[in-house]
N, C-alpha and C positions, 0 to 999 in steps of 0.2 A: 258260496257257489260251490257244488260238488259234482263229480262225474258220476254218472249212473251208467255202469257198466253194462247193463242189460240191453240198454237202446243205443249205447256210444253217443249220448248227448250230455249236454250238462244242464243240471238243475238248479235255476237261478231264482232266488225270492221275487226278484223286481222284474223279470222277462216279460212279463205281460205289459206293464207300464212304460218301461225303458225303451229307448231307440236305438241303444248301443250295439246289440247283438241280434240283428234281424233273423238269422239262421241258427239260433242257438238250440232250439226245439226239435231240429232235422238232424237225421243220422249224418255223420261227415261226407259220406259218399254222395248223398243227394245235395249236399249243400255244394260240393264242388260241380256237381252236373248242373245245377241251376246257375251258378255263377258262369260257367263255360257258356251256356245258352244265353245269358245276358250279354256278356262281353261280346259274341258273336253277332247278336242281334245289333249292339250299338255301334260296332266297329268294324265289320266285315266289308262294308262297302269301301273302305279305306284301304284294305288289303289282307295278307294272309294272317289268320288269327291261329297262334300256337296254342297248344293245349296246355291248361292250367296244371301245374305240377303241384299235388297234395302233399302234405307233411307227413312224416312218419308218426309223429305225436303231436297232433293239433291243439291239444288242452293248454289252456292258460296263457295263451298266446294271442296278441293283437297287433295288427300292423300299423293301425293308426287309431288315435282316441281324442276325444275333445272332452276336456274335463273343466266345465263352467265352474266359476266360484261366485257364490253370492254371500251377502251379509244378511242374515236372517233377523237382525235387530239385536241379536244377543252375541253371535259369532260367526266367524265365515264357515261355511258349508259348501260341500261339492257333491257331485253326483253326474248324472247324464240326462240329456234332454228326453222327454218323453217321446214315443213314436208319433211323428206328424206335428210337433208342436215344440213352443219353447219353455213349457213348464218343466222345473228341474226334479228329478226323481232322485231322492237321497241315496247314495250308496254307502 
C-alpha cells in the first residue's frame, strides 16, 4: 500500500476486493464528513453527537481489524474478508 500525495488517498492493490478499508479511495476530509453523517444518523436520537476529531497524519493507522487465518491445504494464510462476504482476500 502506498500513499498517493496528489489525491491524499492510499493506493491498495486489493482495495476493490477487500472489505477492510471501505473509505480508502476517498480523500480523508470526505471520509470524516461521511463518518460524521453516519454517526449522526445512527445515534442522534439517543443524545448529542460530538464532532469526529480527525488525525493530523491518518496514514497507516487502523482502530480495529479482524485478521482471519485459514489453512489452505499447505500453509496458514491470513487476509481480510471480501466486502459483503466471507471469502478471504489474501493480504
